[in-house]
TORKOL-4160 file (C-alpha; in steps of 0.2 Angstrom, whole numbers, padded with zeros to 4 digits, m for minus):
477
<pt num="1" X="0000" Y="0000" Z="m0001"/>
<pt num="2" X="0013" Y="0027" Z="m0009"/>
<pt num="3" X="0021" Y="0046" Z="m0020"/>
<pt num="4" X="0022" Y="0066" Z="m0012"/>
<pt num="5" X="0032" Y="0087" Z="m0006"/>
<pt num="6" X="0028" Y="0099" Z="0006"/>
<pt num="7" X="0024" Y="0089" Z="0022"/>
<pt num="8" X="0008" Y="0091" Z="0031"/>
<pt num="9" X="0008" Y="0086" Z="0048"/>
<pt num="10" X="m0006" Y="0087" Z="0060"/>
<pt num="11" X="m0008" Y="0084" Z="0079"/>
<pt num="12" X="m0020" Y="0071" Z="0082"/>
<pt num="13" X="m0025" Y="0065" Z="0098"/>
<pt num="14" X="m0037" Y="0053" Z="0101"/>
<pt num="15" X="m0049" Y="0063" Z="0107"/>
<pt num="16" X="m0048" Y="0077" Z="0093"/>
<pt num="17" X="m0049" Y="0062" Z="0080"/>
<pt num="18" X="m0067" Y="0056" Z="0089"/>
<pt num="19" X="m0074" Y="0073" Z="0093"/>
<pt num="20" X="m0068" Y="0086" Z="0082"/>
<pt num="21" X="m0081" Y="0094" Z="0071"/>
<pt num="22" X="m0093" Y="0079" Z="0076"/>
<pt num="23" X="m0107" Y="0092" Z="0080"/>
<pt num="24" X="m0105" Y="0098" Z="0060"/>
<pt num="25" X="m0110" Y="0081" Z="0053"/>
<pt num="26" X="m0125" Y="0079" Z="0064"/>
<pt num="27" X="m0132" Y="0097" Z="0066"/>
<pt num="28" X="m0131" Y="0100" Z="0046"/>
<pt num="29" X="m0138" Y="0084" Z="0041"/>
<pt num="30" X="m0152" Y="0083" Z="0054"/>
<pt num="31" X="m0156" Y="0101" Z="0045"/>
<pt num="32" X="m0162" Y="0090" Z="0029"/>
<pt num="33" X="m0178" Y="0083" Z="0028"/>
<pt num="34" X="m0182" Y="0068" Z="0039"/>
<pt num="35" X="m0190" Y="0058" Z="0025"/>
<pt num="36" X="m0178" Y="0060" Z="0012"/>
<pt num="37" X="m0158" Y="0062" Z="0018"/>
<pt num="38" X="m0153" Y="0067" Z="0000"/>
<pt num="39" X="m0155" Y="0085" Z="m0003"/>
<pt num="40" X="m0162" Y="0096" Z="m0018"/>
<pt num="41" X="m0157" Y="0095" Z="m0033"/>
<pt num="42" X="m0150" Y="0078" Z="m0032"/>
<pt num="43" X="m0167" Y="0072" Z="m0037"/>
<pt num="44" X="m0167" Y="0082" Z="m0055"/>
<pt num="45" X="m0148" Y="0078" Z="m0056"/>
<pt num="46" X="m0150" Y="0060" Z="m0054"/>
<pt num="47" X="m0162" Y="0060" Z="m0070"/>
<pt num="48" X="m0148" Y="0069" Z="m0080"/>
<pt num="49" X="m0139" Y="0053" Z="m0079"/>
<pt num="50" X="m0152" Y="0041" Z="m0086"/>
<pt num="51" X="m0145" Y="0027" Z="m0098"/>
<pt num="52" X="m0127" Y="0031" Z="m0093"/>
<pt num="53" X="m0114" Y="0020" Z="m0088"/>
<pt num="54" X="m0099" Y="0021" Z="m0076"/>
<pt num="55" X="m0083" Y="0012" Z="m0077"/>
<pt num="56" X="m0074" Y="0010" Z="m0060"/>
<pt num="57" X="m0059" Y="0003" Z="m0055"/>
<pt num="58" X="m0055" Y="m0002" Z="m0039"/>
<pt num="59" X="m0039" Y="m0008" Z="m0029"/>
<pt num="60" X="m0044" Y="m0023" Z="m0019"/>
<pt num="61" X="m0035" Y="m0022" Z="m0002"/>
<pt num="62" X="m0039" Y="m0023" Z="0015"/>
<pt num="63" X="m0056" Y="m0017" Z="0015"/>
<pt num="64" X="m0063" Y="m0030" Z="0003"/>
<pt num="65" X="m0075" Y="m0030" Z="m0010"/>
<pt num="66" X="m0090" Y="m0030" Z="m0001"/>
<pt num="67" X="m0092" Y="m0010" Z="0003"/>
<pt num="68" X="m0089" Y="m0007" Z="m0016"/>
<pt num="69" X="m0103" Y="m0020" Z="m0022"/>
<pt num="70" X="m0117" Y="m0012" Z="m0009"/>
<pt num="71" X="m0113" Y="0004" Z="m0012"/>
<pt num="72" X="m0114" Y="0003" Z="m0030"/>
<pt num="73" X="m0131" Y="m0005" Z="m0029"/>
<pt num="74" X="m0138" Y="0010" Z="m0018"/>
<pt num="75" X="m0130" Y="0021" Z="m0031"/>
<pt num="76" X="m0138" Y="0013" Z="m0045"/>
<pt num="77" X="m0156" Y="0014" Z="m0036"/>
<pt num="78" X="m0154" Y="0032" Z="m0032"/>
<pt num="79" X="m0150" Y="0036" Z="m0050"/>
<pt num="80" X="m0162" Y="0026" Z="m0060"/>
<pt num="81" X="m0155" Y="0020" Z="m0079"/>
<pt num="82" X="m0137" Y="0021" Z="m0073"/>
<pt num="83" X="m0126" Y="0006" Z="m0073"/>
<pt num="84" X="m0110" Y="0005" Z="m0065"/>
<pt num="85" X="m0097" Y="m0008" Z="m0070"/>
<pt num="86" X="m0085" Y="m0013" Z="m0058"/>
<pt num="87" X="m0068" Y="m0019" Z="m0059"/>
<pt num="88" X="m0058" Y="m0023" Z="m0042"/>
<pt num="89" X="m0042" Y="m0033" Z="m0040"/>
<pt num="90" X="m0027" Y="m0033" Z="m0030"/>
<pt num="91" X="m0016" Y="m0031" Z="m0045"/>
<pt num="92" X="m0027" Y="m0017" Z="m0052"/>
<pt num="93" X="m0015" Y="m0006" Z="m0060"/>
<pt num="94" X="m0009" Y="m0020" Z="m0071"/>
<pt num="95" X="m0027" Y="m0024" Z="m0075"/>
<pt num="96" X="m0031" Y="m0007" Z="m0081"/>
<pt num="97" X="m0015" Y="m0002" Z="m0088"/>
<pt num="98" X="m0019" Y="m0008" Z="m0106"/>
<pt num="99" X="m0036" Y="0004" Z="m0106"/>
<pt num="100" X="m0024" Y="0019" Z="m0101"/>
<pt num="101" X="m0011" Y="0017" Z="m0115"/>
<pt num="102" X="m0025" Y="0015" Z="m0127"/>
<pt num="103" X="m0034" Y="0032" Z="m0122"/>
<pt num="104" X="m0049" Y="0022" Z="m0114"/>
<pt num="105" X="m0047" Y="0024" Z="m0095"/>
<pt num="106" X="m0060" Y="0019" Z="m0082"/>
<pt num="107" X="m0071" Y="0035" Z="m0077"/>
<pt num="108" X="m0068" Y="0033" Z="m0059"/>
<pt num="109" X="m0052" Y="0025" Z="m0050"/>
<pt num="110" X="m0051" Y="0020" Z="m0032"/>
<pt num="111" X="m0030" Y="0018" Z="m0034"/>
<pt num="112" X="m0020" Y="0027" Z="m0021"/>
<pt num="113" X="m0002" Y="0034" Z="m0028"/>
<pt num="114" X="0006" Y="0021" Z="m0017"/>
<pt num="115" X="m0002" Y="0006" Z="m0027"/>
<pt num="116" X="0014" Y="m0006" Z="m0030"/>
<pt num="117" X="0011" Y="m0005" Z="m0052"/>
<pt num="118" X="0015" Y="0013" Z="m0050"/>
<pt num="119" X="m0001" Y="0017" Z="m0062"/>
<pt num="120" X="m0005" Y="0033" Z="m0051"/>
<pt num="121" X="0011" Y="0038" Z="m0052"/>
<pt num="122" X="0012" Y="0039" Z="m0069"/>
<pt num="123" X="m0005" Y="0046" Z="m0071"/>
<pt num="124" X="0001" Y="0060" Z="m0061"/>
<pt num="125" X="0019" Y="0063" Z="m0070"/>
<pt num="126" X="0008" Y="0064" Z="m0085"/>
<pt num="127" X="m0005" Y="0075" Z="m0079"/>
<pt num="128" X="m0018" Y="0062" Z="m0083"/>
<pt num="129" X="m0029" Y="0066" Z="m0070"/>
<pt num="130" X="m0045" Y="0078" Z="m0070"/>
<pt num="131" X="m0046" Y="0094" Z="m0059"/>
<pt num="132" X="m0059" Y="0090" Z="m0047"/>
<pt num="133" X="m0057" Y="0106" Z="m0036"/>
<pt num="134" X="m0075" Y="0112" Z="m0041"/>
<pt num="135" X="m0084" Y="0097" Z="m0035"/>
<pt num="136" X="m0077" Y="0102" Z="m0016"/>
<pt num="137" X="m0084" Y="0118" Z="m0019"/>
<pt num="138" X="m0101" Y="0110" Z="m0021"/>
<pt num="139" X="m0112" Y="0105" Z="m0008"/>
<pt num="140" X="m0115" Y="0088" Z="0000"/>
<pt num="141" X="m0130" Y="0078" Z="m0007"/>
<pt num="142" X="m0137" Y="0075" Z="0011"/>
<pt num="143" X="m0132" Y="0090" Z="0020"/>
<pt num="144" X="m0129" Y="0111" Z="0018"/>
<pt num="145" X="m0110" Y="0110" Z="0019"/>
<pt num="146" X="m0099" Y="0111" Z="0005"/>
<pt num="147" X="m0088" Y="0095" Z="0004"/>
<pt num="148" X="m0072" Y="0105" Z="0006"/>
<pt num="149" X="m0078" Y="0109" Z="0022"/>
<pt num="150" X="m0081" Y="0091" Z="0027"/>
<pt num="151" X="m0063" Y="0086" Z="0025"/>
<pt num="152" X="m0052" Y="0082" Z="0039"/>
<pt num="153" X="m0041" Y="0098" Z="0040"/>
<pt num="154" X="m0026" Y="0100" Z="0029"/>
<pt num="155" X="m0028" Y="0086" Z="0018"/>
<pt num="156" X="m0035" Y="0094" Z="0002"/>
<pt num="157" X="m0020" Y="0106" Z="0003"/>
<pt num="158" X="m0006" Y="0094" Z="0004"/>
<pt num="159" X="0003" Y="0085" Z="m0011"/>
<pt num="160" X="m0006" Y="0069" Z="m0008"/>
<pt num="161" X="m0021" Y="0079" Z="m0017"/>
<pt num="162" X="m0016" Y="0094" Z="m0024"/>
<pt num="163" X="0001" Y="0087" Z="m0033"/>
<pt num="164" X="0006" Y="0103" Z="m0041"/>
<pt num="165" X="0002" Y="0115" Z="m0028"/>
<pt num="166" X="m0007" Y="0125" Z="m0041"/>
<pt num="167" X="m0022" Y="0126" Z="m0029"/>
<pt num="168" X="m0031" Y="0114" Z="m0038"/>
<pt num="169" X="m0036" Y="0095" Z="m0033"/>
<pt num="170" X="m0034" Y="0081" Z="m0044"/>
<pt num="171" X="m0036" Y="0067" Z="m0030"/>
<pt num="172" X="m0050" Y="0065" Z="m0018"/>
<pt num="173" X="m0048" Y="0059" Z="m0001"/>
<pt num="174" X="m0055" Y="0041" Z="0003"/>
<pt num="175" X="m0052" Y="0033" Z="0021"/>
<pt num="176" X="m0041" Y="0038" Z="0036"/>
<pt num="177" X="m0031" Y="0026" Z="0046"/>
<pt num="178" X="m0017" Y="0026" Z="0057"/>
<pt num="179" X="m0003" Y="0016" Z="0052"/>
<pt num="180" X="0010" Y="0009" Z="0066"/>
<pt num="181" X="0016" Y="m0006" Z="0075"/>
<pt num="182" X="0003" Y="m0020" Z="0077"/>
<pt num="183" X="0005" Y="m0031" Z="0092"/>
<pt num="184" X="m0006" Y="m0045" Z="0102"/>
<pt num="185" X="m0014" Y="m0031" Z="0115"/>
<pt num="186" X="m0019" Y="m0048" Z="0126"/>
<pt num="187" X="m0002" Y="m0055" Z="0126"/>
<pt num="188" X="0006" Y="m0040" Z="0134"/>
<pt num="189" X="m0008" Y="m0039" Z="0148"/>
<pt num="190" X="m0004" Y="m0056" Z="0150"/>
<pt num="191" X="0013" Y="m0057" Z="0152"/>
<pt num="192" X="0015" Y="m0040" Z="0160"/>
<pt num="193" X="0025" Y="m0032" Z="0147"/>
<pt num="194" X="0029" Y="m0014" Z="0143"/>
<pt num="195" X="0025" Y="m0006" Z="0128"/>
<pt num="196" X="0040" Y="0000" Z="0121"/>
<pt num="197" X="0043" Y="0020" Z="0121"/>
<pt num="198" X="0061" Y="0020" Z="0113"/>
<pt num="199" X="0069" Y="0009" Z="0102"/>
<pt num="200" X="0080" Y="0003" Z="0117"/>
<pt num="201" X="0065" Y="m0001" Z="0124"/>
<pt num="202" X="0060" Y="m0012" Z="0109"/>
<pt num="203" X="0076" Y="m0020" Z="0105"/>
<pt num="204" X="0076" Y="m0024" Z="0126"/>
<pt num="205" X="0060" Y="m0033" Z="0123"/>
<pt num="206" X="0070" Y="m0048" Z="0114"/>
<pt num="207" X="0077" Y="m0054" Z="0133"/>
<pt num="208" X="0059" Y="m0057" Z="0137"/>
<pt num="209" X="0058" Y="m0067" Z="0122"/>
<pt num="210" X="0072" Y="m0079" Z="0127"/>
<pt num="211" X="0063" Y="m0086" Z="0141"/>
<pt num="212" X="0055" Y="m0103" Z="0138"/>
<pt num="213" X="0039" Y="m0097" Z="0147"/>
<pt num="214" X="0035" Y="m0086" Z="0132"/>
<pt num="215" X="0038" Y="m0097" Z="0119"/>
<pt num="216" X="0022" Y="m0101" Z="0107"/>
<pt num="217" X="0017" Y="m0118" Z="0100"/>
<pt num="218" X="0019" Y="m0119" Z="0082"/>
<pt num="219" X="0010" Y="m0128" Z="0070"/>
<pt num="220" X="0017" Y="m0144" Z="0076"/>
<pt num="221" X="0014" Y="m0142" Z="0094"/>
<pt num="222" X="0033" Y="m0139" Z="0095"/>
<pt num="223" X="0037" Y="m0124" Z="0108"/>
<pt num="224" X="0046" Y="m0108" Z="0099"/>
<pt num="225" X="0054" Y="m0094" Z="0103"/>
<pt num="226" X="0043" Y="m0079" Z="0096"/>
<pt num="227" X="0052" Y="m0067" Z="0086"/>
<pt num="228" X="0053" Y="m0048" Z="0089"/>
<pt num="229" X="0047" Y="m0042" Z="0072"/>
<pt num="230" X="0041" Y="m0046" Z="0055"/>
<pt num="231" X="0035" Y="m0037" Z="0039"/>
<pt num="232" X="0026" Y="m0040" Z="0023"/>
<pt num="233" X="0043" Y="m0047" Z="0016"/>
<pt num="234" X="0040" Y="m0045" Z="m0003"/>
<pt num="235" X="0031" Y="m0028" Z="m0002"/>
<pt num="236" X="0046" Y="m0019" Z="0007"/>
<pt num="237" X="0035" Y="m0003" Z="0005"/>
<pt num="238" X="0026" Y="m0006" Z="0020"/>
<pt num="239" X="0042" Y="m0002" Z="0031"/>
<pt num="240" X="0038" Y="0017" Z="0027"/>
<pt num="241" X="0026" Y="0017" Z="0040"/>
<pt num="242" X="0044" Y="0015" Z="0051"/>
<pt num="243" X="0054" Y="0024" Z="0041"/>
<pt num="244" X="0044" Y="0041" Z="0040"/>
<pt num="245" X="0040" Y="0043" Z="0057"/>
<pt num="246" X="0058" Y="0037" Z="0063"/>
<pt num="247" X="0067" Y="0050" Z="0051"/>
<pt num="248" X="0054" Y="0063" Z="0057"/>
<pt num="249" X="0060" Y="0060" Z="0075"/>
<pt num="250" X="0079" Y="0059" Z="0071"/>
<pt num="251" X="0081" Y="0071" Z="0057"/>
<pt num="252" X="0065" Y="0082" Z="0061"/>
<pt num="253" X="0051" Y="0089" Z="0052"/>
<pt num="254" X="0061" Y="0102" Z="0041"/>
<pt num="255" X="0072" Y="0089" Z="0035"/>
<pt num="256" X="0059" Y="0076" Z="0032"/>
<pt num="257" X="0051" Y="0089" Z="0019"/>
<pt num="258" X="0069" Y="0092" Z="0012"/>
<pt num="259" X="0070" Y="0071" Z="0009"/>
<pt num="260" X="0053" Y="0072" Z="0001"/>
<pt num="261" X="0058" Y="0087" Z="m0010"/>
<pt num="262" X="0073" Y="0076" Z="m0017"/>
<pt num="263" X="0087" Y="0089" Z="m0010"/>
<pt num="264" X="0104" Y="0084" Z="m0014"/>
<pt num="265" X="0113" Y="0077" Z="0003"/>
<pt num="266" X="0096" Y="0075" Z="0012"/>
<pt num="267" X="0098" Y="0058" Z="0014"/>
<pt num="268" X="0115" Y="0057" Z="0017"/>
<pt num="269" X="0116" Y="0063" Z="0035"/>
<pt num="270" X="0120" Y="0055" Z="0052"/>
<pt num="271" X="0102" Y="0058" Z="0057"/>
<pt num="272" X="0097" Y="0049" Z="0042"/>
<pt num="273" X="0110" Y="0034" Z="0046"/>
<pt num="274" X="0104" Y="0032" Z="0063"/>
<pt num="275" X="0087" Y="0028" Z="0057"/>
<pt num="276" X="0094" Y="0016" Z="0043"/>
<pt num="277" X="0105" Y="0008" Z="0056"/>
<pt num="278" X="0090" Y="0004" Z="0066"/>
<pt num="279" X="0081" Y="m0004" Z="0052"/>
<pt num="280" X="0095" Y="m0014" Z="0047"/>
<pt num="281" X="0099" Y="m0020" Z="0065"/>
<pt num="282" X="0081" Y="m0029" Z="0064"/>
<pt num="283" X="0087" Y="m0042" Z="0052"/>
<pt num="284" X="0107" Y="m0041" Z="0056"/>
<pt num="285" X="0104" Y="m0041" Z="0074"/>
<pt num="286" X="0091" Y="m0057" Z="0074"/>
<pt num="287" X="0077" Y="m0048" Z="0079"/>
<pt num="288" X="0067" Y="m0052" Z="0062"/>
<pt num="289" X="0055" Y="m0069" Z="0060"/>
<pt num="290" X="0064" Y="m0082" Z="0051"/>
<pt num="291" X="0059" Y="m0081" Z="0030"/>
<pt num="292" X="0052" Y="m0064" Z="0032"/>
<pt num="293" X="0059" Y="m0058" Z="0016"/>
<pt num="294" X="0050" Y="m0071" Z="0006"/>
<pt num="295" X="0032" Y="m0069" Z="0014"/>
<pt num="296" X="0018" Y="m0059" Z="0006"/>
<pt num="297" X="0007" Y="m0048" Z="0017"/>
<pt num="298" X="m0005" Y="m0061" Z="0020"/>
<pt num="299" X="0008" Y="m0074" Z="0024"/>
<pt num="300" X="0016" Y="m0062" Z="0038"/>
<pt num="301" X="0002" Y="m0056" Z="0044"/>
<pt num="302" X="m0005" Y="m0073" Z="0048"/>
<pt num="303" X="0011" Y="m0077" Z="0057"/>
<pt num="304" X="0011" Y="m0064" Z="0066"/>
<pt num="305" X="m0007" Y="m0066" Z="0072"/>
<pt num="306" X="m0002" Y="m0083" Z="0077"/>
<pt num="307" X="0011" Y="m0077" Z="0090"/>
<pt num="308" X="0026" Y="m0081" Z="0079"/>
<pt num="309" X="0031" Y="m0062" Z="0079"/>
<pt num="310" X="0027" Y="m0049" Z="0093"/>
<pt num="311" X="0026" Y="m0034" Z="0081"/>
<pt num="312" X="0021" Y="m0031" Z="0062"/>
<pt num="313" X="0020" Y="m0015" Z="0053"/>
<pt num="314" X="0004" Y="m0010" Z="0046"/>
<pt num="315" X="m0013" Y="m0001" Z="0046"/>
<pt num="316" X="m0031" Y="m0003" Z="0055"/>
<pt num="317" X="m0037" Y="m0010" Z="0040"/>
<pt num="318" X="m0029" Y="m0026" Z="0044"/>
<pt num="319" X="m0040" Y="m0032" Z="0056"/>
<pt num="320" X="m0054" Y="m0033" Z="0041"/>
<pt num="321" X="m0041" Y="m0041" Z="0030"/>
<pt num="322" X="m0038" Y="m0054" Z="0041"/>
<pt num="323" X="m0054" Y="m0056" Z="0049"/>
<pt num="324" X="m0054" Y="m0075" Z="0044"/>
<pt num="325" X="m0036" Y="m0080" Z="0048"/>
<pt num="326" X="m0030" Y="m0091" Z="0063"/>
<pt num="327" X="m0024" Y="m0084" Z="0077"/>
<pt num="328" X="m0016" Y="m0086" Z="0094"/>
<pt num="329" X="m0031" Y="m0089" Z="0108"/>
<pt num="330" X="m0037" Y="m0072" Z="0115"/>
<pt num="331" X="m0027" Y="m0062" Z="0101"/>
<pt num="332" X="m0032" Y="m0044" Z="0102"/>
<pt num="333" X="m0028" Y="m0030" Z="0090"/>
<pt num="334" X="m0016" Y="m0017" Z="0096"/>
<pt num="335" X="m0006" Y="m0003" Z="0089"/>
<pt num="336" X="0007" Y="0010" Z="0095"/>
<pt num="337" X="0017" Y="0023" Z="0085"/>
<pt num="338" X="0036" Y="0020" Z="0080"/>
<pt num="339" X="0048" Y="0021" Z="0095"/>
<pt num="340" X="0059" Y="0037" Z="0096"/>
<pt num="341" X="0076" Y="0036" Z="0098"/>
<pt num="342" X="0076" Y="0046" Z="0116"/>
<pt num="343" X="0063" Y="0045" Z="0131"/>
<pt num="344" X="0051" Y="0061" Z="0130"/>
<pt num="345" X="0053" Y="0062" Z="0113"/>
<pt num="346" X="0040" Y="0069" Z="0102"/>
<pt num="347" X="0030" Y="0054" Z="0092"/>
<pt num="348" X="0026" Y="0052" Z="0074"/>
<pt num="349" X="0014" Y="0040" Z="0067"/>
<pt num="350" X="0009" Y="0039" Z="0048"/>
<pt num="351" X="m0007" Y="0040" Z="0042"/>
<pt num="352" X="m0016" Y="0033" Z="0028"/>
<pt num="353" X="m0026" Y="0044" Z="0017"/>
<pt num="354" X="m0030" Y="0033" Z="0001"/>
<pt num="355" X="m0038" Y="0043" Z="m0015"/>
<pt num="356" X="m0052" Y="0045" Z="m0027"/>
<pt num="357" X="m0049" Y="0050" Z="m0044"/>
<pt num="358" X="m0055" Y="0054" Z="m0062"/>
<pt num="359" X="m0044" Y="0051" Z="m0078"/>
<pt num="360" X="m0044" Y="0067" Z="m0088"/>
<pt num="361" X="m0049" Y="0056" Z="m0102"/>
<pt num="362" X="m0064" Y="0049" Z="m0092"/>
<pt num="363" X="m0079" Y="0045" Z="m0105"/>
<pt num="364" X="m0092" Y="0050" Z="m0092"/>
<pt num="365" X="m0084" Y="0064" Z="m0080"/>
<pt num="366" X="m0099" Y="0072" Z="m0073"/>
<pt num="367" X="m0108" Y="0055" Z="m0068"/>
<pt num="368" X="m0089" Y="0050" Z="m0060"/>
<pt num="369" X="m0090" Y="0068" Z="m0050"/>
<pt num="370" X="m0109" Y="0062" Z="m0044"/>
<pt num="371" X="m0102" Y="0045" Z="m0039"/>
<pt num="372" X="m0088" Y="0054" Z="m0030"/>
<pt num="373" X="m0101" Y="0065" Z="m0021"/>
<pt num="374" X="m0112" Y="0050" Z="m0016"/>
<pt num="375" X="m0098" Y="0042" Z="m0007"/>
<pt num="376" X="m0096" Y="0057" Z="0005"/>
<pt num="377" X="m0116" Y="0055" Z="0010"/>
<pt num="378" X="m0119" Y="0048" Z="0028"/>
<pt num="379" X="m0126" Y="0034" Z="0021"/>
<pt num="380" X="m0108" Y="0028" Z="0012"/>
<pt num="381" X="m0099" Y="0031" Z="0029"/>
<pt num="382" X="m0110" Y="0020" Z="0038"/>
<pt num="383" X="m0109" Y="0007" Z="0025"/>
<pt num="384" X="m0091" Y="0007" Z="0024"/>
<pt num="385" X="m0088" Y="0006" Z="0045"/>
<pt num="386" X="m0101" Y="m0009" Z="0042"/>
<pt num="387" X="m0094" Y="m0018" Z="0028"/>
<pt num="388" X="m0076" Y="m0012" Z="0028"/>
<pt num="389" X="m0073" Y="m0010" Z="0044"/>
<pt num="390" X="m0066" Y="0007" Z="0040"/>
<pt num="391" X="m0069" Y="0027" Z="0041"/>
<pt num="392" X="m0068" Y="0041" Z="0029"/>
<pt num="393" X="m0058" Y="0055" Z="0030"/>
<pt num="394" X="m0070" Y="0066" Z="0035"/>
<pt num="395" X="m0074" Y="0076" Z="0051"/>
<pt num="396" X="m0084" Y="0066" Z="0063"/>
<pt num="397" X="m0083" Y="0050" Z="0054"/>
<pt num="398" X="m0076" Y="0041" Z="0067"/>
<pt num="399" X="m0089" Y="0045" Z="0079"/>
<pt num="400" X="m0102" Y="0041" Z="0066"/>
<pt num="401" X="m0097" Y="0025" Z="0063"/>
<pt num="402" X="m0093" Y="0020" Z="0080"/>
<pt num="403" X="m0106" Y="0007" Z="0083"/>
<pt num="404" X="m0101" Y="m0001" Z="0067"/>
<pt num="405" X="m0084" Y="m0003" Z="0069"/>
<pt num="406" X="m0075" Y="m0018" Z="0078"/>
<pt num="407" X="m0068" Y="m0014" Z="0096"/>
<pt num="408" X="m0050" Y="m0020" Z="0088"/>
<pt num="409" X="m0051" Y="m0005" Z="0074"/>
<pt num="410" X="m0057" Y="0007" Z="0086"/>
<pt num="411" X="m0042" Y="0002" Z="0099"/>
<pt num="412" X="m0029" Y="0006" Z="0087"/>
<pt num="413" X="m0036" Y="0024" Z="0082"/>
<pt num="414" X="m0029" Y="0026" Z="0102"/>
<pt num="415" X="m0010" Y="0024" Z="0093"/>
<pt num="416" X="m0014" Y="0043" Z="0088"/>
<pt num="417" X="m0016" Y="0050" Z="0106"/>
<pt num="418" X="m0001" Y="0058" Z="0110"/>
<pt num="419" X="0007" Y="0057" Z="0094"/>
<pt num="420" X="0009" Y="0070" Z="0078"/>
<pt num="421" X="0002" Y="0061" Z="0063"/>
<pt num="422" X="0011" Y="0063" Z="0048"/>
<pt num="423" X="0008" Y="0059" Z="0029"/>
<pt num="424" X="0021" Y="0057" Z="0015"/>
<pt num="425" X="0021" Y="0070" Z="0004"/>
<pt num="426" X="0035" Y="0068" Z="m0011"/>
<pt num="427" X="0036" Y="0081" Z="m0023"/>
<pt num="428" X="0029" Y="0075" Z="m0040"/>
<pt num="429" X="0043" Y="0068" Z="m0051"/>
<pt num="430" X="0047" Y="0077" Z="m0067"/>
<pt num="431" X="0040" Y="0067" Z="m0082"/>
<pt num="432" X="0057" Y="0065" Z="m0090"/>
<pt num="433" X="0064" Y="0056" Z="m0074"/>
<pt num="434" X="0063" Y="0036" Z="m0075"/>
<pt num="435" X="0065" Y="0036" Z="m0057"/>
<pt num="436" X="0051" Y="0030" Z="m0044"/>
<pt num="437" X="0059" Y="0034" Z="m0027"/>
<pt num="438" X="0051" Y="0018" Z="m0018"/>
<pt num="439" X="0062" Y="0006" Z="m0028"/>
<pt num="440" X="0079" Y="0013" Z="m0021"/>
<pt num="441" X="0070" Y="0017" Z="m0004"/>
<pt num="442" X="0062" Y="0000" Z="m0003"/>
<pt num="443" X="0061" Y="m0013" Z="m0017"/>
<pt num="444" X="0080" Y="m0013" Z="m0021"/>
<pt num="445" X="0086" Y="m0010" Z="m0005"/>
<pt num="446" X="0075" Y="m0018" Z="0010"/>
<pt num="447" X="0079" Y="m0037" Z="0007"/>
<pt num="448" X="0097" Y="m0033" Z="0004"/>
<pt num="449" X="0098" Y="m0023" Z="0020"/>
<pt num="450" X="0089" Y="m0036" Z="0030"/>
<pt num="451" X="0100" Y="m0051" Z="0025"/>
<pt num="452" X="0117" Y="m0040" Z="0027"/>
<pt num="453" X="0120" Y="m0039" Z="0007"/>
<pt num="454" X="0120" Y="m0020" Z="0007"/>
<pt num="455" X="0127" Y="m0008" Z="0019"/>
<pt num="456" X="0117" Y="0007" Z="0024"/>
<pt num="457" X="0131" Y="0019" Z="0017"/>
<pt num="458" X="0127" Y="0010" Z="m0001"/>
<pt num="459" X="0109" Y="0013" Z="0003"/>
<pt num="460" X="0110" Y="0031" Z="0004"/>
<pt num="461" X="0120" Y="0031" Z="m0010"/>
<pt num="462" X="0107" Y="0023" Z="m0019"/>
<pt num="463" X="0095" Y="0036" Z="m0015"/>
<pt num="464" X="0105" Y="0050" Z="m0017"/>
<pt num="465" X="0108" Y="0044" Z="m0036"/>
<pt num="466" X="0090" Y="0044" Z="m0037"/>
<pt num="467" X="0089" Y="0061" Z="m0031"/>
<pt num="468" X="0102" Y="0067" Z="m0042"/>
<pt num="469" X="0093" Y="0061" Z="m0058"/>
<pt num="470" X="0076" Y="0069" Z="m0053"/>
<pt num="471" X="0084" Y="0084" Z="m0049"/>
<pt num="472" X="0094" Y="0086" Z="m0065"/>
<pt num="473" X="0076" Y="0084" Z="m0074"/>
<pt num="474" X="0067" Y="0097" Z="m0064"/>
<pt num="475" X="0061" Y="0111" Z="m0075"/>
<pt num="476" X="0064" Y="0101" Z="m0090"/>
<pt num="477" X="0050" Y="0105" Z="m0103"/>
């Protein structure tokens, strides 16, 4: 499950996330007709799309398919005569690539700029997305608020959603979720272990794991030592959930902004090396679950839930994604922010904001915009919580959905408490550059680092080389 430049950072406590502007959603929605939650002129607009077809492409990740199938049925019922065609796949970028190349894209995309195929990164580089600023100036379908006033603060202005910083919005926010270190809350309570605040605390937990009374039974019934950590091996980009918050802690927000801007030398500093050395220590120090580098996301997540590893990086969607997976008896989802280097340091946590967009060459852009607005209705928010166990990036969405969310997901939002939430915001890579910075940060680095075949100095060098290429192409017509 990522590309972006100016860092938007928002301090979010649990209380703030739950309570901020909740009254806006309730009071403004309540002001509409009790019998018809969808405001006028919705009914007239619905008839304008009769006999139209909408093609949407959705990345199938941790939120599954059920929400999309039901919201499409609901949309078709609200817009008589409209037919929606859904294409949903874990490899959606590869599925729709031929359509994009042929100039016949889907009308609506639910694919983030962090998706593995890089299809969204390419669309952003090529300026292949439609300006949807006007949609956010319009009123919600079921309240008297403009859509831009309903979105969580700071999001629409960030480069995740306004990538060219020209005052225009090209991507719309979908979900909001914390990403950090997931652990078995029940295990920590039973063992009396303290959750780590610093990296020293984190690595010190290894001594507890060496004690035989803390071993876990494997599939054969044999007692085996738990590993301290695992991650989604063949998808090393998940480690961004450690990298960016740790860089913010070690180097500072200002330096992280320089990194996101590809500034020469910004990735070759002692503060950066401290972070990279810490990640390397996970592998070289024997803290990593055996076989991790060859596992996919569900395999590593299953092993962690069975107790083979104490921590894994992920977002709050993991509970829904793994709802049918076997697990250690009494397993309860918990999440903490990434540890800091010094006790008392400010803690950071990476927030996930997935995206909606409309291709510039979409055949039915107005219908796509209507669908986008429909997704921001209260009915849609509640359905998403009920069917996908997630929340939209709207003010008050978490509280509105509370009785539909599982206790585990609601608990994971507590990771925001006392932490500063950040989002990655890389500058748009110039069209002429062939670099995808994720390759040098993760794909071409993590496995060699974890297996001792690359040094952190070499890691810094390859990232700096990518920065140099990108900078060389900046401003090229």
